[in-house]
C-alpha positions in Angstrom: -25.9 93.6 -137.1 -25.5 97.3 -137.1 -26.4 100.1 -134.6 -27.1 103.8 -135.2 -25.2 105.6 -132.4 -26.3 109.6 -132.6 -26.9 112.8 -133.7 -23.9 114.8 -134.4 -24.4 118.6 -133.2 -27.9 118.3 -133.2 -27.6 119.3 -136.8 -26.8 116.0 -138.8 -26.9 112.1 -138.3 -23.7 110.1 -138.5 -23.0 106.5 -138.2 -19.7 105.2 -136.3 -20.0 101.9 -135.7 -21.7 98.7 -136.7 -21.0 95.6 -134.5 -20.1 92.4 -136.1 -22.3 89.5 -134.1 -23.1 86.2 -135.4 -21.8 86.8 -138.8 -21.1 83.5 -140.6 -18.1 84.8 -143.2 -16.6 86.0 -140.0 -15.0 84.3 -137.4 -14.9 85.0 -133.1 -10.5 86.3 -133.6 -11.9 88.9 -136.1 -11.0 92.3 -133.8 -13.7 94.4 -133.2 -12.8 98.3 -133.4 -16.1 99.7 -132.9 -17.7 98.4 -129.7 -19.4 100.3 -126.9 -19.6 104.0 -128.6 -15.5 103.9 -129.0 -13.5 106.5 -131.0 -9.4 106.3 -131.0 -7.3 109.5 -130.2 -3.8 109.9 -131.0 -1.7 108.3 -128.8 1.8 109.5 -130.0 2.2 113.2 -131.8 1.6 114.2 -135.1 4.9 112.2 -136.7 4.9 108.8 -137.5 6.8 106.3 -135.1 10.1 104.6 -136.6 10.4 100.8 -136.8 14.0 99.3 -136.1 15.7 98.4 -139.2 13.9 100.0 -141.4 14.9 103.5 -143.4 13.8 106.6 -141.7 10.6 108.2 -141.8 10.8 111.9 -142.6 12.2 114.0 -139.5 12.5 117.8 -138.7 15.6 119.5 -140.4 17.5 120.5 -136.9 18.5 123.4 -138.4 15.1 124.5 -138.3 13.1 123.2 -134.7 9.9 122.5 -134.9 7.0 124.7 -132.3 3.8 123.3 -132.3 1.0 124.7 -131.1 0.2 125.2 -127.4 4.1 125.3 -126.3 4.3 128.8 -124.9 6.5 130.0 -127.9 6.2 131.3 -131.7 4.7 128.1 -133.6 6.9 127.0 -136.4 6.2 124.5 -139.5 7.3 121.6 -140.4 10.4 121.8 -142.3 11.8 117.9 -144.2 15.3 117.2 -143.0 16.4 116.6 -146.7 19.6 114.2 -145.9 16.9 111.6 -145.3 19.1 108.9 -147.9 16.3 107.2 -148.6 14.5 109.8 -151.0 15.0 110.0 -154.2 16.8 113.3 -155.9 13.5 114.7 -157.5 11.4 114.0 -154.1 14.0 116.0 -152.6 14.3 119.1 -155.2 10.5 119.4 -155.1 10.6 119.3 -151.0 13.6 122.1 -151.0 11.5 124.4 -153.3 9.1 124.0 -151.1 10.8 124.5 -147.7 12.7 127.3 -149.1 9.4 129.3 -149.8 7.8 128.5 -146.4 11.2 129.6 -144.8 10.9 132.9 -146.7 7.2 133.4 -145.1 4.5 131.0 -147.3 2.3 129.3 -145.6 2.9 125.8 -145.7 -0.3 124.1 -145.8 -1.1 120.4 -146.4 -4.4 119.3 -148.0 -6.1 118.5 -144.1 -5.5 122.2 -143.4 -6.7 123.1 -146.7 -10.2 121.0 -145.8 -8.9 118.6 -148.7 -8.6 114.7 -148.2 -4.9 113.4 -146.8 -4.1 110.8 -148.5 -3.1 107.4 -147.1 -0.7 107.1 -144.9 -0.9 110.9 -144.1 -4.7 110.0 -143.0 -2.7 108.0 -139.9 -1.2 111.1 -139.0 -4.8 112.7 -137.6 -4.8 113.5 -133.7 -9.0 111.9 -134.4 -10.8 111.1 -133.3 -11.5 108.1 -135.4 -14.4 105.4 -135.5 -14.9 102.1 -137.3 -18.1 100.8 -139.1 -17.4 96.9 -139.9 -19.6 94.9 -141.7 -18.8 91.7 -143.3 -18.1 92.8 -146.9 -16.8 96.4 -145.7 -14.9 98.3 -143.3 -15.1 102.3 -142.8 -13.1 104.5 -141.1 -14.6 107.5 -140.0 -12.5 110.8 -139.2 -14.2 113.4 -137.1 -12.2 116.0 -139.0 -14.1 117.5 -141.7 -16.0 113.7 -141.5 -13.9 112.0 -144.0 -14.1 108.4 -144.5 -11.9 105.9 -146.2 -14.0 102.5 -147.3 -12.0 99.2 -147.0 -13.6 96.3 -149.3 -13.0 92.7 -147.6 -12.1 89.5 -149.5 -11.8 91.2 -152.9 -8.9 91.5 -155.5 -7.8 95.2 -156.8 -9.3 96.3 -159.8 -7.4 96.3 -162.9 -6.9 99.9 -162.9 -7.8 101.8 -160.7 -8.3 105.6 -161.5 -6.1 107.9 -158.9 -8.4 109.1 -156.5 -7.2 110.7 -152.7 -7.6 107.4 -150.9 -6.8 105.4 -153.8 -8.4 102.3 -153.9 -8.2 100.3 -150.5 -9.0 96.1 -149.9 -8.7 94.3 -146.8 -8.9 91.1 -145.0 -8.3 89.6 -141.6 -5.4 87.7 -140.3 -6.5 86.4 -136.9 -6.7 89.4 -134.8 -5.3 91.9 -137.4 -6.9 93.7 -140.4 -4.7 94.2 -143.5 -5.4 97.1 -145.6 -3.9 97.1 -149.0 -4.5 100.3 -150.8 -3.0 101.7 -154.4 -4.1 104.3 -156.9 -3.4 107.2 -154.6 -3.9 110.8 -156.1 -0.4 112.3 -156.6 -2.1 115.5 -155.2 -1.9 114.1 -151.8 1.3 114.4 -149.1 2.9 111.2 -147.2 3.2 113.5 -143.9 3.0 116.3 -142.1 6.1 117.4 -144.0 4.5 117.6 -147.4 6.5 115.3 -148.8 5.2 114.2 -152.2 4.9 110.8 -153.9 3.9 109.3 -157.3 0.6 107.4 -158.7 2.8 103.9 -157.7 2.8 105.1 -153.9 1.6 101.6 -152.4 0.7 101.3 -148.6 -0.1 98.3 -146.6 -1.6 98.7 -143.3 -2.0 96.2 -140.0 -4.2 97.5 -137.7 -4.7 95.3 -134.4 -5.8 96.4 -130.8 -2.9 95.9 -127.9 -2.7 96.5 -124.4 -6.2 94.9 -123.7 -7.8 96.3 -126.2 -7.3 99.8 -125.0 -5.2 100.8 -127.5 -5.2 100.2 -131.2 -1.6 100.4 -133.4 -1.5 100.2 -137.4 1.6 99.3 -138.6 2.5 100.6 -142.4 4.8 99.6 -145.3 5.3 102.3 -147.3 6.5 101.9 -151.2 6.8 103.9 -154.2 9.9 102.9 -156.2 9.5 106.3 -157.9 9.8 108.6 -155.1 12.2 106.1 -152.2 14.9 103.7 -152.7 13.1 101.3 -150.8 10.1 100.5 -148.9 10.1 101.7 -145.0 7.9 101.0 -142.6 6.1 103.0 -139.3 3.5 102.6 -136.3 0.9 104.7 -135.2 -1.1 103.5 -132.3 -4.4 105.4 -130.7 -6.2 105.1 -126.9 -9.6 103.9 -126.8 -12.0 106.9 -125.8 -16.2 106.9 -125.2 -18.0 109.4 -127.3 -20.3 110.2 -130.1 -18.9 111.5 -133.5 -19.2 115.1 -133.1 -20.0 117.7 -135.9 -16.8 119.4 -137.4 -17.1 121.0 -140.7 -13.4 122.4 -141.8 -14.5 124.4 -144.8 -16.8 126.6 -142.3 -13.7 128.2 -141.4 -12.8 129.5 -144.9 -12.4 133.1 -144.3 -9.4 132.7 -142.1 -6.6 135.0 -141.2 -4.1 133.1 -143.3 -4.8 131.5 -146.5 -4.8 127.8 -146.5 -6.1 127.6 -150.0 -9.9 126.5 -148.6 -12.1 126.5 -151.7 -14.6 129.2 -151.6 -17.7 129.4 -153.6 -18.4 133.2 -155.9 -21.6 133.1 -155.1 -24.4 131.5 -153.0 -26.1 128.1 -154.3 -29.8 128.6 -152.8 
């Protein structure tokens, strides 16, 4: 049974949740991420949280400390620490070229800052809020920022040769109280993280979403594997706190006449 929630900003109608009730294909143990007007906001900043025993996610180069907005200092960009031993040399070379250009004055922009899809797993680094729509055949994850949507098809196999795309091909299933999502077919146009770490079309991401802290928080544990970019797979965690509220309208591309050039697409003539 689904519910329409809201009219975002009085301008567009969006859905943000479909509650599973009485669906024969599901069991009582299936987690409900979407009930009662729930959205989810990040609880741990803009980096992946490391998992003990796993190779480390990319971290800031200690020679160039990161300063975010609102800290009373001049903000800086993220500069990846290229001493990370899990990163293959071609990726280090590409990142060094990018880092050198950023340190020389180039704007360090990611697909999300230029109104392009973030890809996976970088999607999980966004602050949110996220909203879930769950049905017996599909789970959709909606991000308020630019109304980006991930679609996860349940209890089906991957297609034989998926064409690479921003969010790839995600298939999932429930294991008790956990939604397991397997994603392949990810376009190399996206980055792995906020350090602009590149990847190849062999990138494979497995996510395990579950409610923790008596349902007050949502956690996703990720395994990231790309044998052409990393020496071995690595794991990371992100968690989000529950919040109540309707999905708001946030159109990224309306800010395309920015002081800085974030490579946001701009039409050369009106289409109406």
